[in-house]
N, C-alpha and C positions, 0 to 999 in steps of 0.2 A: 690263346683263345680266352676271352673274358667271360667268366661264369659266376653265378651266385651259388655259394656253397652253404649247406645246412649241416647240422651235426651228424647226420647219417650218410654223408657222401655228397655227390653232386645232385642236389635236389632243391626244392623250394626252401627258402629260409624259414625258420620256425616262426610262428605267429607272434611270440613275445618280442621279436626284434622289429623295431619300428620300420627300419629300412634295410633292404638287403645289402649285405657287405660284399663289395666287389673286390676280386683279387685275381691276379694272374696265376692260373693253375698250370704247373709244369706238365708236359705231356707224359712224364714218367712219375706218377704220384709216389711210388715207393722211394725213389731216389730223393725227391723233394721233401718227403716226410722225414726220411733219415737225416738228410743234410740239415734241413731247417730245425728239426727237433734237437739234434745233437749240438749244432752251433749255438742256438739260443740258450740251451741248457748250460753249455760251457760258459758263455758270456755272463749270464745272470747268476750262475753258480759261483763263478769267480768273484763277481761283485758282492754276492752275499757273504762269501768267505772273507772278503776284504773288510766288510762291515761287522765282522765277528758274529755272524749268525749262521745257522745251519745252511749248507749248500742246497738241502732239500727245498728250502723256500725259493731259491733261485730256479730250481727245476720246475716247481709248480707254477711260478710266474711265467716261465718260458712256455708252458702248456697253455696258460691263459692267453698269452700273446699270439700263439699259433692256432688258437681255437676260433670258432665261428662267431664269437660274441664280442670280439674286439677288431678294430680295423687293421688292415695290413695282410701279411702272409697267413694263409690258412692251410694247415696240414690235413692229410686224410685221416680222419678219426678212426675209421675201421682198420686201416693198416697200422696205425699207431697202437691200437688196442691189441692187435695180433702180435706185433713186435714186443709189446710189453709182456704178453704171455710167455714169450721165449725167455725174457728176463726172470719171470717168476719160476719157470722150470729150472733154469741154470742156478738160480739162487737156492732153491730147495734141494737141488742135487748137491750143491756144495755143502749145505748144512748136513745132509745125510752122510756125506763123506767123513764128517767129524763125529758122527753118532754111531752107536751100536745098538743092537736089540736090547742088550743089558741096560744101557743108559736110558732107553725109552721105558722099559719096564720098571726101572728104579723109581720113576716119578708118577707111575700110574695111580698110586693111592691118592695123590692130590690133583693130578691133571684131569682125571675123568670126572670125579664129583665136583671139583672146583669149576671146571669149564661149563658143565651142565647147569650148575647153580647160577653162575654168572650170566649165562645165556637166558635162563628163565627170568632173572631179575631185570635184565635190560629189556627183555621182551615185554614185561609187565609195564615198565616205564614208558616204552614206546606206545603200547596199547592205551595207556592213560592219556598220553598227549594226543593220540589220534581221536579218542572219544571227546576230549575237550575241543578239538577242532571240528567236531560234528561228523567224523567218519564212522563207517560201520566197523563192527568188531573184527571182521575178516581183514579189512584194510589195516586196522591197528595192529593186529598180530603180525602181518607181513612186514609192516613198518618197524615194529619192535625187533623182529628177528634180524632185519637188515642192519639195525643199529647194534646188534649184540656181538657181531663177529669182527675181529680185528684184521687189519691188512697184513698179509704175509710179508710183503716187501718192507713195509715200514717197520714192523716188529723186528725182523731180522737185521735190517740196517741199524736200528737203534742198539741192538745187542752187539753187533759187530763193531760199531764205533766205540763201544765201551768195553770191548774185549770180554764179553760175558758168555759167549756161546759154549765155552769149554768147561764151565763150572756148574754148580748145582742150580743156580738161578737161571742160567741159560737153558738147561735141560727141562726145568719146570715150565718155562715160557714156551719152548718148542713143543713139549708134550701137550700143553694147554692148547696151543695152536692146532696141533694134529686133531685133537678131539673136536675143536670148533669146525675144522675142515670136514671131518666125517659127518658132523651134525648138519652142516650146510648141504653136503652132498645128498643126504637123506631128505632134507627139506625140499631141495630142487626137484627131486624125483617124485615126492609125494604131493607137492603143491598142485600140479595139474589134476591129480586124482581127487583132491578134496576141495578144489576151487569152487565147484558147484555148491558144495555144502556150506562153504564160507559165505558165499553170496546169499544163499537161502536163509541163513540165520537171521539176517536183518530185513528180509523181504517177506512181509506178511501175506503177500499174494502168491508166494511160491508154494507149489505142491510138493517140492523136493523134500523128502524126509530121509533120515538116516536108517534105511532099511537093513535087514540082515544081509541081503546080497551085496549091498554097497560096503558094509563093514567087512565082509569077507574079501572083497576086491582090494580094499585098503590094506588089510592085513597081508594079503598076498603080495601087494606091491612092496610093503615093508620087508617081508621075508625075502623076496627076490633081490632087493637092493642090498640087504645085509649079507645075503648069500654071495652076491657078486664081489662085495668088498672082501669078505672072508676068503673067497677063492683067489682073488688077486694077491692078498697078503700071503696066503699059503703057497701060491706059485712062486712068489718072490723069495720067500724064506727057504723053500725046499729046492726049487729048481734054479732060480736066479742066483741064489747064494753060491752055487757051484759053477754055473755056466758063465755068469758075467765076469768074475775074476779070472776064470780060465781063458776066456776069449781075450781079455785085456793082456794077460801074460803072453799069450801067443803072439799078439800084435807087437808087444814090447820087444820080443825076441827077434823080430824082423829088423830091428835097428832103425826104423824110420820114424822120426819125430812127427812128421806130418800125419802118417797113418795112425800113430798113437793118439794124437790130438783129435783126429777125425773119429777114431773109435770111441773116445770118451764122449764126444758130442752126440754121436749116433746112439750110444747107450742111454744118455740122459734124455734126449729128445724122443727117441724111439720108444722107450719104456713109458714115458709120460703120455705120448700119443696113444700107444696101445692100451694103457690103463683106462684112458677116457673112452676110446672107441669100443673096446671089448667088454670092459667091466663097469663103465659108468662112473669111474673114480676121477677125481679132479686131476688136472695136469700137475699141480703142486704136490699132491700126495703121491702120485706115481713117480715123480722125479725124486722125491724124498726117499722112497723105498729103494729106488735104483742106487742112489748114493749110499744108503745104509748097508746094503748087501755088499757093496764094493769096499766099504770102509775097513773090512777085515783083511783086505789085501795090502801087501806092502807097497803097492803102487798107488794107494789112495792119495798120498801126499802129492805125488806127481800129477795125478789126475786133477786134484784141486787147483794146482798151480796153472795147469794148461787151460782150465775153464775160467780162471779169474778175470782176464781182460774182457771177454765177452759178457761175463756175468755182470760186471760193473756197467758196461755200456748199455746193455739192454735193461738193466734195472733203472737206469736214468730215464729211459724211454717210458717206463711205467709211470713215473711221476709226471712226465710231459703229457701222457695220455689222460691222466686224471685231471690235470689243469685244463685241458681242452674241453672237458665236459662242463666246466664251471661257468655259470652265467652271473657275473657280478651284480646285475640289476636285481637279483632276488634279495639282496641285502636291503634294498630300498623298498621292494614290494611287500615282503613278508619278514620284517626284522624280528618280530616276536617269536613266530614258529622256528625261525632259523636259530635264534639264541637258545630256545628250549631244546632243540635237537642237539646242538653242540654241548649243552650242559649234560644231557643224558649220556652222550658219548664220553666226554672228558671227565665229568664228575661222577655221574651215576654208576657207570661201569667200573670206574677206578675204585670208588669207595667199596663197592660190592667185592671186587677182587681182593682189595686190601684185607677186609675182615675175613673173607673166606680163607685166605692164606694164613692169617693169624690164628684162625680157629684150628688149623692143622699143626700149630705149634712152631711155625717158622718165625724167624726174627723180623724186626721192623724193616731192616735193610732189604731182605728178600721180598717181603710184602710190597714194599715201595717199587722195587724193580718190576714185579709182575703187574702191579696196577698201572704204572707209567707206560709199560710196553703195550698194554691193551687199550689205552686211552685214545683210540683212533679206529677208523673203519676204512675199508678199501674194496678190493676187487670183487669178493663174494657179495658184498652189499649191492654193488652195481648190477650184478647178474640177477640177484634175487628181486631187486626193484624193477628191472626191465621185464622179468617174467611175470611179476605181479601186475604190472600195467597191461601187458599183453593179454592176460587172463581176465582183465577187468575187475580184479580184486583190489588193487591199489590205485588210487586216483593219480593222475599225472603230477599233481603238485607234491605228492609224496615222494616221487622219484627226484624232483628238484630239491626237496629238503634233504634227502639222503646225499645227493651230490654235494650240496652246500656243506652239510655236516662233515662229509668225508674230507673235503679239501681244507676246511677250517681246522678240523681236528689234526690233520697231518701237519698243517702250519704251526699249530700250537704244541705239538708233541715235544719238540726240543725245549720249548719253554717249560713244559711240564716237568721234564727231567731237571731243569735248572731250579724249579720251584721246590721239588722234593729235596734237592741239595740243601736248601735253606731251612726247610721244615724238619729235616731228619733228626737233628739233636732233640728238638722239642717232642717229636713223636716217640723217640726212643725213651726219653725221660718219662713219658706218660704211659706207654704200653709195656715197657720192659722193666721189671723190678730189679732184675739182676742181669749184668752183661752176659752171664754164661747161658741164659735161657735161649733155647732155639732148637731146631730140629737136629736129629743125629746126623753127624757127618758134615755139618755146616760150620765153617770157621766163624769165630766170634767177631774177628776184625773184618769189616766189609767195606773197604774204602773205594769200591769200584764206582759208586755214584759220585762221591765227592771226597774231600779230605776231612775225616772226622777230627774233632778237637784233639789236641795233644794229650788231654787227660785220658782219652781212650786208647791212645797209642803211646805207651811208655817208652822212653828212649832206652835202647838196649844198653846193657852194662859192658858190652864188649869194647875192647880198644885194640889198636894195632891189628885190626881184623880185616878180612876181605868181605866186601858186600857183593854178592852175586845176584844179578838181575836175570831171572829166567832160569828154569830148571828143566829145559826140554832136552833135545838130542845133544846139543852142544853143552848147555849148562850143566847137565847131569855128569858128563865126563869131567868137566872142569871141577865141579864140586867134589867128586870122588877123589880126584888127584889132590886137591887142597886138604881134604880130611886125611888122606894118606900121609901128607907132609906135616900133619899135626898143626895146621894153621887154623886159627879161629875164623869161622865162616858164618855169615848171616845171609839167608836166601830170601829174596822177594820174588814170589811166584803168584800168578793169577789163579791157578787151579787149586781150589780148596782141598781136593782129595790129595794132591801131591804135597801140599803144606802139612796136612794131617799126618801123612806117612813120614815126612821129614821130622816132624816134632816127635813122633813115636820112636824114631831112631836117635833122638837126643840132639838133633840139630836145631838151631834157632831159625825160625822161618816166619815170615809175615805174608798174609794173603792179601793180594790187591794189585792194582796197577801202579808201578813204580813212578809213573809220570806225576802222580799226586805229590805235591811239594811236602805236605806234612808227613807223608809216608817215608819220603827220603830222609827227612830230618830224624824220624824215629829210628832210622838205621845208624844214627850217630856217625855221620860222615866226617864230622870234625875230628873224631878220634880214630877214624879208619885209615888204613894204609893203602888199600887197593879198592877200586870199583871195577868190577868185571861185568860189562853189559853184553849178555849172551843172547839177547832176543834178536830176531832177524829183521825187525822193522826199523829202518834207519831214521825215519822222521821222529818216531817216538823215542828212539835211543838218543837222538840229538837233544830233545827236550830234557831228558834225564841227565845227560852229560852237562848241559849248560847249567842246570840248577846245582848239580854236584860241584862243579868248578867254582861257582860263587860261594858255596858253603865252605869248601876246603881247597884253596889254590894249590896246596902241596900234594893233593891226592893223586895217586897213580891210576889213571883211567885207561882200561883196555876194552876195546869194542870189536865187533865183527861187521863185515860188510860184504856185499856181493858184486860191487862194481867200483871202478875208479871214482865215479861221481859220488858214491856213498862214502868212500874213504875220505874224500876232500870235505864232504859235508860234515862228517863226524869230527874231523880234525879242526875245522873252523869253530865247532862248538866246544872244543877243549879236550878232546881225547889225546892221550899221549901215544898210544899204540893202537892202530887199527889193522886187524888181520883180515885179509880177503881170502876166503876159502879156496877159490879157484887158483889164485896165485900160489898158495901153500901147496895145493895138490900138484901143480905144475913143478914147483921146486922139488917136491919129494920124488916125482917121477924122474926129473933130470938127475937128482942126486943118486937115485937107484941105478940109473943107466951108467953114470960115471963110476960108481963103486963096483959095478959088475963087469966093467970093460975088460979088466984083467982076470976076472973070475967067471967065465961063461957058465960054469956049473951052478952058480948062485941063482941064475934065472929060473932054475927048476924048482926053487923053493919059494912059493908064493907068500906074500905078506898076509898075516892074519888080519881078518876084519871082525873077529868076534870078541874083541875086548882084550885079547892077549897082548903081551908086550910086543912092540914093533921089532922088526928085524934089524940087523945091523945096518942095512942099507939106509933106513930112515932115521937111524939114531942121531946123526949129526944135526939134522933139522929139528928133531924133537928137543935136543939139548938147548936150542936157542930159546925155547919157551918153557922149559921145565920149571925154572925158578922165576916166579912172578915178582 
């Protein structure tokens, strides 16, 4: 059936479109939206990656092509937005799985005042732009608030791509995001209550005044909102902290992987929906707390792995849904206001965040990470803009500017990270008198944004040593064994806290992503004997191995893999030995069965899994890898 589609579903085309765009609409809009969005995102994301730009650009362009403002296929925007919300829920749930209450409280001293100060500054900038365009004060305030809050998905994607979620910078950024989330929840609840007041401020004919009864009503609304948020947090920390891990453990003991995966999704989606329905908390915040209370369980890692595929797929749909909202013609109709809006988001917010973080004594590297992460807007901005227009506080052109600012800032965000990579040495020279200055607990070497100059990363004096990449579950075992064998070891680890602990123990360690070429050279691979890549990410491991092989062709490189394809990938990049965990486990089991065939009583003696020496049954296999 041939229909004309507007941005709000099957309806009249919006007036800004000169002619209605005709498209064949599938009888199953959910299927057509999913298929069209994912296929277009894949094609354009792959093209963007091929052109050495962020795949996010491809996803946004896919949304523009699937939107109502360009010819061709038109997806259902309402369905795409709801599917994108699922992506936000799963993404925040995954972040919560890597967080703990202790981590969140550890950054409260900067996250709370920093986020509130940055929101206030961005709101004033938006208000100023609104007044310059002839808007009322109420419209300018709503416009500024919409420009002040960063997108959850974009911020977390940027941190994940740079492997920053598990260190101090990532915790500050996520804590900052949580504060912004709470502030926007409060704003969305209060806006209907104060909308009449905002309209009356600029209306000389209005008889509406801020009476005592109205002040009491607003205070009651604030108290009720804060009470609901507090009740939800208390419920999750007191009840959910015990019930959710218990339920997941019971499901895991049933031995069904399908049920376990379903239980994880039910917890993430159920808690998020319940938080919104019962307590008025956002989906993202509810899912984050669900993941955080589950993070203390030993099943948290498995839960994160089970949700990863869906998390990535639905997160892509978020960018597609944002692209669908964008009308490219606004760039020609209102270029000046669009540019000013983008500058507030990308420059104004970032500069404010940078100096706020610096005022708290953090290093330039940390300040740049936070400022770059916040240099965009997203989902909360759309919700607030739509509510402002519906309450007649914000003019429709304000919503269009917010949408344009959102998509352009998201497109520019990867370029922003590239820009600070270039400016970082200059800013460090200007703002940091000594390399040692910085907040307690933060490593001086911060190569996660880029590769700092070699003068800041002195080459280690070790020789004939082992360079160990990653000090997690596998790397820590390898590292302890090497130290026990009195071998010289240099560890490259992304988590600043772990690096600090290693240094306190007398081990040489560097904080950062080992894929940075200058960081690898600082490890003196020319004089090293072994390179042990213990991280589980095969693509990143391949980059490290390829660079290391070019530096030292004689280097013995050992890596880990989870599949035959990963084994082949790492060997092609230059690894001498690739150990696949599943295969080693199978060999150990076979060896154990073979060794106990003639000794049935040995089966009654289980192998220790608590770090004690292995039993005789596994000794032959262990001997193969004891001496590296």
